[in-house]
N, CA, C and O atoms as CSV, one atom per row, in Angstrom:
chain,resi,resn,atom,element,x,y,z
A,1,MET,N,N,31.351,0.656,54.215
A,1,MET,CA,C,30.006,0.644,54.724
A,1,MET,C,C,29.904,-0.229,55.968
A,1,MET,O,O,29.265,0.164,56.944
A,2,PHE,N,N,30.517,-1.397,55.948
A,2,PHE,CA,C,30.513,-2.272,57.106
A,2,PHE,C,C,31.891,-2.250,57.736
A,2,PHE,O,O,32.898,-2.440,57.054
A,3,ILE,N,N,31.934,-2.021,59.022
A,3,ILE,CA,C,33.200,-2.035,59.758
A,3,ILE,C,C,33.306,-3.378,60.452
A,3,ILE,O,O,32.458,-3.740,61.268
A,4,ILE,N,N,34.339,-4.102,60.126
A,4,ILE,CA,C,34.531,-5.432,60.683
A,4,ILE,C,C,35.543,-5.321,61.810
A,4,ILE,O,O,36.719,-5.042,61.579
A,5,VAL,N,N,35.075,-5.542,63.028
A,5,VAL,CA,C,35.946,-5.436,64.186
A,5,VAL,C,C,36.662,-6.750,64.422
A,5,VAL,O,O,37.868,-6.773,64.672
A,6,ASN,N,N,35.925,-7.836,64.343
A,6,ASN,CA,C,36.484,-9.144,64.625
A,6,ASN,C,C,36.234,-10.063,63.439
A,6,ASN,O,O,35.230,-9.936,62.737
A,7,LYS,N,N,37.148,-10.976,63.231
A,7,LYS,CA,C,37.020,-11.893,62.104
A,7,LYS,C,C,35.818,-12.823,62.276
A,7,LYS,O,O,35.237,-13.268,61.286
A,8,ASP,N,N,35.447,-13.117,63.499
A,8,ASP,CA,C,34.334,-14.032,63.754
A,8,ASP,C,C,32.984,-13.376,63.516
A,8,ASP,O,O,31.984,-14.083,63.393
A,9,GLU,N,N,32.917,-12.062,63.448
A,9,GLU,CA,C,31.657,-11.370,63.256
A,9,GLU,C,C,31.227,-11.318,61.789
A,9,GLU,O,O,30.081,-10.974,61.497
A,10,TYR,N,N,32.104,-11.646,60.886
A,10,TYR,CA,C,31.776,-11.641,59.461
A,10,TYR,C,C,31.142,-12.979,59.120
A,10,TYR,O,O,31.841,-13.966,58.889
A,11,SER,N,N,29.827,-13.005,59.090
A,11,SER,CA,C,29.117,-14.272,58.913
A,11,SER,C,C,29.101,-14.688,57.440
A,11,SER,O,O,29.456,-13.927,56.539
A,12,MET,N,N,28.678,-15.912,57.251
A,12,MET,CA,C,28.567,-16.440,55.899
A,12,MET,C,C,27.460,-15.720,55.132
A,12,MET,O,O,27.573,-15.483,53.929
A,13,TYR,N,N,26.400,-15.381,55.842
A,13,TYR,CA,C,25.299,-14.642,55.224
A,13,TYR,C,C,25.780,-13.292,54.704
A,13,TYR,O,O,25.427,-12.895,53.594
A,14,LEU,N,N,26.573,-12.592,55.486
A,14,LEU,CA,C,27.098,-11.288,55.070
A,14,LEU,C,C,28.068,-11.432,53.898
A,14,LEU,O,O,28.101,-10.588,53.003
A,15,GLY,N,N,28.852,-12.502,53.910
A,15,GLY,CA,C,29.767,-12.747,52.800
A,15,GLY,C,C,29.052,-13.012,51.493
A,15,GLY,O,O,29.424,-12.463,50.456
A,16,PHE,N,N,28.027,-13.851,51.532
A,16,PHE,CA,C,27.257,-14.124,50.324
A,16,PHE,C,C,26.446,-12.913,49.882
A,16,PHE,O,O,26.195,-12.725,48.691
A,17,SER,N,N,26.038,-12.095,50.849
A,17,SER,CA,C,25.340,-10.853,50.504
A,17,SER,C,C,26.265,-9.909,49.741
A,17,SER,O,O,25.857,-9.296,48.755
A,18,HIS,N,N,27.502,-9.794,50.195
A,18,HIS,CA,C,28.470,-8.951,49.491
A,18,HIS,C,C,28.821,-9.523,48.125
A,18,HIS,O,O,28.963,-8.777,47.156
A,19,LEU,N,N,28.961,-10.839,48.043
A,19,LEU,CA,C,29.270,-11.482,46.765
A,19,LEU,C,C,28.149,-11.269,45.756
A,19,LEU,O,O,28.401,-10.903,44.608
A,20,SER,N,N,26.910,-11.499,46.186
A,20,SER,CA,C,25.786,-11.337,45.263
A,20,SER,C,C,25.605,-9.884,44.862
A,20,SER,O,O,25.228,-9.597,43.726
A,21,SER,N,N,25.867,-8.974,45.774
A,21,SER,CA,C,25.767,-7.555,45.442
A,21,SER,C,C,26.822,-7.157,44.409
A,21,SER,O,O,26.523,-6.428,43.464
A,22,GLY,N,N,28.034,-7.627,44.585
A,22,GLY,CA,C,29.088,-7.320,43.628
A,22,GLY,C,C,28.846,-7.935,42.270
A,22,GLY,O,O,29.088,-7.301,41.243
A,23,LEU,N,N,28.366,-9.175,42.258
A,23,LEU,CA,C,28.063,-9.826,40.981
A,23,LEU,C,C,26.911,-9.143,40.265
A,23,LEU,O,O,26.933,-8.989,39.043
A,24,CYS,N,N,25.906,-8.736,41.025
A,24,CYS,CA,C,24.750,-8.064,40.421
A,24,CYS,C,C,25.165,-6.744,39.775
A,24,CYS,O,O,24.797,-6.454,38.637
A,25,CYS,N,N,25.927,-5.961,40.510
A,25,CYS,CA,C,26.359,-4.659,39.987
A,25,CYS,C,C,27.329,-4.837,38.819
A,25,CYS,O,O,27.217,-4.146,37.807
A,26,GLY,N,N,28.266,-5.748,38.954
A,26,GLY,CA,C,29.266,-5.942,37.911
A,26,GLY,C,C,28.702,-6.509,36.624
A,26,GLY,O,O,29.017,-6.022,35.538
A,27,LEU,N,N,27.870,-7.534,36.734
A,27,LEU,CA,C,27.332,-8.154,35.529
A,27,LEU,C,C,26.320,-7.260,34.824
A,27,LEU,O,O,26.248,-7.254,33.595
A,28,SER,N,N,25.540,-6.509,35.589
A,28,SER,CA,C,24.600,-5.596,34.928
A,28,SER,C,C,25.342,-4.446,34.250
A,28,SER,O,O,24.931,-3.983,33.186
A,29,SER,N,N,26.422,-3.990,34.857
A,29,SER,CA,C,27.219,-2.941,34.217
A,29,SER,C,C,27.924,-3.468,32.967
A,29,SER,O,O,28.057,-2.758,31.971
A,30,LEU,N,N,28.368,-4.706,33.034
A,30,LEU,CA,C,28.978,-5.320,31.855
A,30,LEU,C,C,27.969,-5.462,30.726
A,30,LEU,O,O,28.283,-5.181,29.570
A,31,ALA,N,N,26.758,-5.897,31.058
A,31,ALA,CA,C,25.712,-6.030,30.043
A,31,ALA,C,C,25.344,-4.673,29.457
A,31,ALA,O,O,25.124,-4.552,28.252
A,32,ALA,N,N,25.275,-3.649,30.313
A,32,ALA,CA,C,24.964,-2.307,29.812
A,32,ALA,C,C,26.080,-1.793,28.909
A,32,ALA,O,O,25.803,-1.163,27.889
A,33,GLY,N,N,27.314,-2.047,29.261
A,33,GLY,CA,C,28.430,-1.613,28.431
A,33,GLY,C,C,28.451,-2.298,27.081
A,33,GLY,O,O,28.710,-1.663,26.059
A,34,ILE,N,N,28.177,-3.597,27.074
A,34,ILE,CA,C,28.127,-4.327,25.801
A,34,ILE,C,C,26.986,-3.809,24.938
A,34,ILE,O,O,27.145,-3.613,23.733
A,35,ALA,N,N,25.819,-3.585,25.571
A,35,ALA,CA,C,24.669,-3.079,24.813
A,35,ALA,C,C,24.941,-1.687,24.254
A,35,ALA,O,O,24.589,-1.401,23.110
A,36,ILE,N,N,25.558,-0.826,25.040
A,36,ILE,CA,C,25.882,0.523,24.568
A,36,ILE,C,C,26.888,0.466,23.428
A,36,ILE,O,O,26.795,1.243,22.478
A,37,GLY,N,N,27.852,-0.452,23.515
A,37,GLY,CA,C,28.823,-0.599,22.436
A,37,GLY,C,C,28.196,-1.072,21.137
A,37,GLY,O,O,28.518,-0.565,20.063
A,38,ILE,N,N,27.310,-2.034,21.236
A,38,ILE,CA,C,26.642,-2.545,20.030
A,38,ILE,C,C,25.735,-1.484,19.421
A,38,ILE,O,O,25.724,-1.291,18.206
A,39,ILE,N,N,24.969,-0.791,20.275
A,39,ILE,CA,C,24.080,0.260,19.781
A,39,ILE,C,C,24.884,1.399,19.165
A,39,ILE,O,O,24.515,1.923,18.114
A,40,GLY,N,N,25.972,1.781,19.810
A,40,GLY,CA,C,26.801,2.862,19.278
A,40,GLY,C,C,27.417,2.511,17.943
A,40,GLY,O,O,27.450,3.339,17.032
A,41,ASP,N,N,27.909,1.282,17.820
A,41,ASP,CA,C,28.524,0.865,16.563
A,41,ASP,C,C,27.504,0.839,15.426
A,41,ASP,O,O,27.743,1.390,14.351
A,42,SER,N,N,26.372,0.196,15.675
A,42,SER,CA,C,25.366,0.136,14.604
A,42,SER,C,C,24.730,1.497,14.351
A,42,SER,O,O,24.318,1.790,13.228
A,43,GLY,N,N,24.645,2.337,15.392
A,43,GLY,CA,C,24.098,3.677,15.200
A,43,GLY,C,C,24.987,4.561,14.356
A,43,GLY,O,O,24.495,5.330,13.530
A,44,VAL,N,N,26.292,4.462,14.553
A,44,VAL,CA,C,27.225,5.252,13.751
A,44,VAL,C,C,27.212,4.775,12.302
A,44,VAL,O,O,27.291,5.587,11.380
A,45,ARG,N,N,27.113,3.468,12.099
A,45,ARG,CA,C,27.041,2.953,10.730
A,45,ARG,C,C,25.756,3.384,10.033
A,45,ARG,O,O,25.765,3.706,8.845
A,46,ALA,N,N,24.643,3.388,10.782
A,46,ALA,CA,C,23.360,3.780,10.189
A,46,ALA,C,C,23.287,5.287,9.981
A,46,ALA,O,O,22.625,5.754,9.055
A,47,LEU,N,N,23.956,6.041,10.826
A,47,LEU,CA,C,23.938,7.495,10.700
A,47,LEU,C,C,24.638,7.955,9.428
A,47,LEU,O,O,24.331,9.022,8.897
A,48,ALA,N,N,25.575,7.156,8.943
A,48,ALA,CA,C,26.250,7.504,7.699
A,48,ALA,C,C,25.317,7.359,6.499
A,48,ALA,O,O,25.534,7.981,5.459
A,49,GLN,N,N,24.282,6.540,6.646
A,49,GLN,CA,C,23.380,6.306,5.526
A,49,GLN,C,C,22.171,7.235,5.545
A,49,GLN,O,O,21.696,7.660,4.492
A,50,THR,N,N,21.667,7.552,6.747
A,50,THR,CA,C,20.473,8.398,6.842
A,50,THR,C,C,20.594,9.306,8.067
A,50,THR,O,O,21.400,9.049,8.961
A,51,ASP,N,N,19.797,10.355,8.097
A,51,ASP,CA,C,19.848,11.300,9.210
A,51,ASP,C,C,18.726,11.089,10.223
A,51,ASP,O,O,18.668,11.806,11.222
A,52,ARG,N,N,17.851,10.147,9.998
A,52,ARG,CA,C,16.666,10.006,10.828
A,52,ARG,C,C,16.847,8.998,11.961
A,52,ARG,O,O,15.879,8.693,12.659
A,53,ILE,N,N,18.021,8.486,12.159
A,53,ILE,CA,C,18.253,7.434,13.142
A,53,ILE,C,C,18.652,7.991,14.505
A,53,ILE,O,O,18.690,7.235,15.475
A,54,PHE,N,N,18.947,9.270,14.614
A,54,PHE,CA,C,19.558,9.826,15.810
A,54,PHE,C,C,18.663,9.708,17.044
A,54,PHE,O,O,19.145,9.315,18.106
A,55,ILE,N,N,17.380,10.036,16.935
A,55,ILE,CA,C,16.481,9.994,18.089
A,55,ILE,C,C,16.294,8.564,18.576
A,55,ILE,O,O,16.317,8.312,19.780
A,56,GLY,N,N,16.114,7.642,17.668
A,56,GLY,CA,C,15.980,6.232,18.045
A,56,GLY,C,C,17.230,5.696,18.703
A,56,GLY,O,O,17.159,4.923,19.658
A,57,MET,N,N,18.379,6.111,18.187
A,57,MET,CA,C,19.637,5.662,18.775
A,57,MET,C,C,19.799,6.203,20.185
A,57,MET,O,O,20.260,5.485,21.072
A,58,MET,N,N,19.429,7.451,20.405
A,58,MET,CA,C,19.530,8.028,21.740
A,58,MET,C,C,18.589,7.335,22.720
A,58,MET,O,O,18.960,7.112,23.872
A,59,LEU,N,N,17.392,6.996,22.289
A,59,LEU,CA,C,16.457,6.284,23.158
A,59,LEU,C,C,16.993,4.905,23.525
A,59,LEU,O,O,16.887,4.493,24.681
A,60,MET,N,N,17.559,4.193,22.572
A,60,MET,CA,C,18.128,2.877,22.864
A,60,MET,C,C,19.316,2.985,23.813
A,60,MET,O,O,19.485,2.135,24.688
A,61,LEU,N,N,20.135,4.013,23.654
A,61,LEU,CA,C,21.268,4.205,24.561
A,61,LEU,C,C,20.795,4.507,25.972
A,61,LEU,O,O,21.395,4.026,26.934
A,62,ILE,N,N,19.747,5.281,26.120
A,62,ILE,CA,C,19.215,5.596,27.446
A,62,ILE,C,C,18.673,4.338,28.116
A,62,ILE,O,O,18.917,4.114,29.302
A,63,PHE,N,N,17.934,3.511,27.362
A,63,PHE,CA,C,17.400,2.281,27.949
A,63,PHE,C,C,18.511,1.284,28.273
A,63,PHE,O,O,18.401,0.540,29.248
A,64,ALA,N,N,19.564,1.257,27.484
A,64,ALA,CA,C,20.687,0.368,27.778
A,64,ALA,C,C,21.423,0.823,29.032
A,64,ALA,O,O,21.892,-0.010,29.808
A,65,GLU,N,N,21.528,2.118,29.239
A,65,GLU,CA,C,22.170,2.610,30.452
A,65,GLU,C,C,21.311,2.351,31.677
A,65,GLU,O,O,21.833,2.205,32.783
A,66,ALA,N,N,20.004,2.293,31.492
A,66,ALA,CA,C,19.104,2.007,32.608
A,66,ALA,C,C,19.320,0.597,33.149
A,66,ALA,O,O,19.025,0.335,34.315
A,67,ILE,N,N,19.828,-0.311,32.324
A,67,ILE,CA,C,20.136,-1.664,32.795
A,67,ILE,C,C,21.209,-1.608,33.879
A,67,ILE,O,O,21.084,-2.255,34.919
A,68,GLY,N,N,22.253,-0.838,33.635
A,68,GLY,CA,C,23.318,-0.698,34.624
A,68,GLY,C,C,22.848,-0.005,35.882
A,68,GLY,O,O,23.241,-0.393,36.982
A,69,LEU,N,N,22.025,1.002,35.748
A,69,LEU,CA,C,21.506,1.719,36.912
A,69,LEU,C,C,20.591,0.822,37.731
A,69,LEU,O,O,20.631,0.856,38.961
A,70,PHE,N,N,19.774,0.026,37.070
A,70,PHE,CA,C,18.898,-0.899,37.771
A,70,PHE,C,C,19.714,-1.933,38.547
A,70,PHE,O,O,19.370,-2.254,39.685
A,71,GLY,N,N,20.778,-2.456,37.960
A,71,GLY,CA,C,21.638,-3.402,38.652
A,71,GLY,C,C,22.309,-2.784,39.861
A,71,GLY,O,O,22.471,-3.452,40.882
A,72,PHE,N,N,22.703,-1.527,39.772
A,72,PHE,CA,C,23.306,-0.838,40.904
A,72,PHE,C,C,22.293,-0.674,42.040
A,72,PHE,O,O,22.635,-0.865,43.207
A,73,ILE,N,N,21.066,-0.325,41.707
A,73,ILE,CA,C,20.033,-0.157,42.730
A,73,ILE,C,C,19.720,-1.490,43.395
A,73,ILE,O,O,19.551,-1.545,44.613
A,74,VAL,N,N,19.640,-2.556,42.622
A,74,VAL,CA,C,19.377,-3.866,43.194
A,74,VAL,C,C,20.530,-4.304,44.089
A,74,VAL,O,O,20.299,-4.921,45.129
A,75,SER,N,N,21.763,-3.999,43.707
A,75,SER,CA,C,22.897,-4.366,44.548
A,75,SER,C,C,22.897,-3.601,45.864
A,75,SER,O,O,23.300,-4.146,46.892
A,76,LEU,N,N,22.456,-2.361,45.849
A,76,LEU,CA,C,22.317,-1.622,47.109
A,76,LEU,C,C,21.223,-2.214,47.984
A,76,LEU,O,O,21.338,-2.228,49.210
A,77,MET,N,N,20.171,-2.699,47.355
A,77,MET,CA,C,19.101,-3.337,48.130
A,77,MET,C,C,19.565,-4.666,48.705
A,77,MET,O,O,19.116,-5.049,49.786
A,78,LEU,N,N,20.447,-5.379,48.019
A,78,LEU,CA,C,20.973,-6.631,48.546
A,78,LEU,C,C,21.853,-6.417,49.777
A,78,LEU,O,O,21.920,-7.274,50.658
A,79,LEU,N,N,22.518,-5.281,49.830
A,79,LEU,CA,C,23.357,-4.993,50.989
A,79,LEU,C,C,22.548,-4.593,52.228
A,79,LEU,O,O,23.000,-4.754,53.362
A,80,GLY,N,N,21.349,-4.069,51.984
A,80,GLY,CA,C,20.555,-3.551,53.096
A,80,GLY,C,C,19.856,-4.585,53.906
A,80,GLY,O,O,19.161,-4.252,54.866
């Protein structure tokens, strides 16, 4: 996205912007992955006991994935 022609043109502001963007995207994706794993594990265990948990589990998985998508959007805004 950014073409660096000279080493002196890469400012500290741009470096911290890239760092914060990467941390935002990475940590939100990590949180979404952990949440999806926990929901999936408990959902599979609950599904063995009853059949009425499927819709609730799908809604929780969708909201957990939205955490990662939100972090990606915020990281794109940090780069802009």
